[in-house]
C-alpha positions, 0 to 999 in steps of 0.5 A, spaced: 104 417 842 109 416 836 109 409 836 101 409 837 101 413 831 105 409 827 101 403 828 094 407 827 097 409 820 098 402 818 106 402 818 107 396 823 114 395 819 116 401 822 113 399 829 116 392 829 123 395 830 121 397 837 122 390 841 120 393 847 117 399 851 124 401 853 126 402 845 119 405 844 121 410 849 128 412 846 125 412 839 119 417 841 124 421 845 129 421 839 123 424 835 121 429 840 128 432 841 128 432 833 122 436 833 124 440 838 130 442 835 126 443 828 121 448 832 127 452 835 130 453 829 124 455 826 123 460 832 130 463 831 129 464 824 122 468 825 125 472 831 132 473 828 136 469 833 142 467 830 144 463 836 139 458 835 142 450 833 144 450 826 141 446 821 138 447 814 136 454 813 131 457 809 132 463 804 138 467 807 136 474 809 141 477 804 137 474 798 130 476 801 133 483 802 135 483 795 129 481 792 125 486 797 129 491 793 127 489 787 119 489 789 120 496 792 123 499 786 117 495 782 112 498 786 115 505 786 115 505 779 108 502 778 104 506 782 106 513 779 106 510 772 099 507 773 096 514 777 099 518 771 096 514 766 089 515 769 091 523 770 092 523 763 086 519 761 082 524 765 085 530 762 084 527 755 076 527 757 076 534 760 080 537 754 075 534 749 080 529 746 076 523 748 068 522 749 066 517 754 059 515 757 060 515 765 056 508 765 059 505 759 062 498 761 069 499 758 070 506 761 068 502 768 072 496 767 078 501 765 077 505 772 076 499 776 083 496 773 086 503 774 084 502 782 086 495 782 093 497 779 094 502 784 092 498 790 097 493 787 103 498 786 102 501 793 101 494 796 108 492 793 111 498 796 109 495 803 111 488 801 118 491 799 119 494 805 117 488 809 122 484 805 128 489 806 127 489 814 127 481 813 120 481 817 118 475 814 112 473 818 108 480 816 111 479 809 108 472 808 101 476 810 102 481 805 104 476 799 097 473 801 094 479 800 097 481 794 094 475 790 087 477 790 088 484 787 093 480 782 088 476 780 083 481 779 088 485 775 089 479 770 081 478 769 080 486 768 086 486 763 083 480 759 076 483 759 079 489 756 084 487 752 084 479 751 090 475 751 095 480 750 103 480 753 100 485 758 097 478 762 104 476 763 106 481 768 100 479 773 101 471 771 108 471 773 107 476 779 102 471 781 106 465 781 112 469 784 107 471 790 105 464 791 112 461 792 114 467 796 108 466 801 110 459 802 117 460 803 116 466 807 111 463 812 113 462 819 113 455 818 119 454 815 123 448 812 123 444 818 117 445 821 113 444 814 117 437 813 115 435 820 108 438 820 107 435 813 109 428 816 105 428 822 099 431 818 100 425 813 100 420 819 094 423 822 090 424 815 091 416 814 089 415 821 083 419 820 081 416 813 081 409 816 077 412 822 072 415 817 072 409 812 070 405 818 064 410 820 062 411 813 064 418 813 070 419 808 070 426 805 064 428 810 065 435 814 068 433 821 065 439 824 058 436 823 056 443 820 056 442 813 055 435 809 062 435 805 069 437 807 070 443 802 078 441 801 081 442 794 081 434 793 073 434 794 072 441 790 076 439 784 073 432 783 066 435 784 068 440 778 070 434 774 064 430 775 059 436 775 062 438 768 061 431 765 054 430 768 051 437 767 054 436 759 050 429 759 044 432 762 044 438 757 045 434 751 039 429 753 035 435 755 036 439 748 035 432 744 028 431 748 026 438 747 028 439 740 030 433 737 037 435 735 043 433 737 048 439 739 055 438 742 055 443 748 062 442 751 065 448 754 072 446 753 077 444 747 078 437 749 074 432 753 066 432 755 066 438 760 061 443 761 065 448 766 059 452 767 056 446 771 062 444 774 063 451 777 055 452 778 056 445 782 062 448 786 058 455 788 052 451 790 056 446 794 059 452 798 053 455 799 048 450 800 053 445 804 050 447 811 043 447 809 043 440 807 039 438 813 034 444 811 027 443 807 027 442 800 023 448 799 029 452 802 034 449 798 030 450 792 029 458 793 036 459 795 039 454 789 034 458 784 037 465 786 044 463 787 044 459 780 040 465 776 045 470 779 051 465 777 048 464 770 047 471 769 054 473 771 057 467 767 053 470 761 056 477 762 063 475 763 063 471 756 060 477 752 064 483 755 071 479 755 070 475 748 063 478 745 060 471 746 053 469 746 052 462 749 045 462 750 039 468 750 033 467 754 030 474 751 022 473 751 022 468 756 018 469 763 022 473 768 028 474 762 033 478 765 037 481 759 036 474 756 042 472 761 037 468 765 030 467 766 025 465 771 024 458 767 032 456 768 032 459 775 026 454 777 031 449 773 037 451 778 032 450 784 030 443 782 037 441 780 040 444 787 035 440 791 037 434 787 044 435 788 044 436 795 039 431 797 041 425 792 047 427 788 052 430 792 052 423 797 053 419 791 058 423 788 062 423 794 062 416 794 065 416 787 070 420 789 072 416 795 073 410 790 080 413 788 085 409 792 088 413 798 095 411 795 094 415 789 089 420 790 094 426 791 098 425 785 092 423 781 089 429 783 095 434 782 096 431 775 089 431 773 088 438 775 094 440 771 091 437 765 084 441 766 088 448 767 092 447 761 085 445 757 082 451 760 088 456 758 088 453 751 080 454 751 081 461 753 086 463 748 082 459 742 076 464 744 081 470 744 084 468 737 077 466 735 074 473 737 080 477 733 079 473 727 071 475 727 073 482 729 077 482 722 084 482 725 089 478 721 094 473 725 100 476 726 104 472 731 106 465 732 100 463 737 095 466 733 098 463 727 097 456 731 090 457 733 088 460 726 091 453 723 089 448 728 083 451 731 080 455 725 073 458 725 070 452 722 073 448 728 071 452 733 064 453 730 063 445 730 066 444 737 062 450 740 055 449 737 051 454 741 056 460 741 056 466 737 061 471 737 059 478 735 066 483 737 061 489 737 058 486 744 065 486 748 068 491 752 075 491 749 078 497 748 
């Protein structure tokens, strides 16, 4: 079996070492024994059996328990502090020291953050207890659970306060949780190594079969058109960001006779709203690719309109930015989207699913197998840096427009290299009004 996999994986140089069937059997048997020993060590660590065969071990129980103690203390401190701050805020309102509108956006976001932080504090306590008990299987699950409220906490803090030092805590926690979830997963070091090796062999085998069938990147289950893995999704984002920017630039030139730079990031010809929109539409419409164009049009129009509305809302409440205003148009919804652009989203959805998605997948599959993982990781890191720098530039731009003087090295850096003129020239369709944001 292993011999066949080696041949199918394109490694005849390794299979050539097996001169006859006896040697092949011995090699296979040796690998099987090694795999069995690895799985026994994994199971022993998961079950707490120290009598298992020795080998390279994961993080020791002492380290896990020490880390668990820190997590538990952090949760025990965080939960009462958050609850106390919420009680104090309510008390100030009751005593008349603060006047708030129950429907005010800032107030609603503040309440949401209190609830999310309370959930995080409670989850940290449970997570810490599981680590102290060395229950790694359950602790790994809680690490995954904690990632969601941590991301929400960061987004709410960004909306209320902008890019501030308080963002560092959920950011660091997110990185730690990802690392911990990987390390504490029941599939520990040997199992992950073995599975990774076999998976790579299987992937290469499947890749060559898909090449022969013309199905590279497609959904093997047959329910959807494209496989929704990180590789495909990332390159869909990149290609759609570039294509969307080009499409909007041409449309603006044809309709108004003027050329505008409609890029959405500091560097590169990227409009992330189209990249994110393409991902949202692909995920939702993936299983409708065989459906009628009318159904795709209706679903795409509704989803695209909702997506455009939410993006406009977030940019306004977080940074006071108005990137588009459709007030006065047919079926305008607060100027954030309109019937006209929902029709455009519907038409674009049909064009995307029926025509562009297959050709985009073809372009993605031109990336050679040998470099597709490394190239994707490098490009994803660069894109993440571009997005992070753009968000910080927006925040500093907001601060300057709000009348705040740069008072730190990072604000000085952006004031020097990305001042108001640079930002206005780069983001020509965006306008900042700090009074429209929800920040405290």
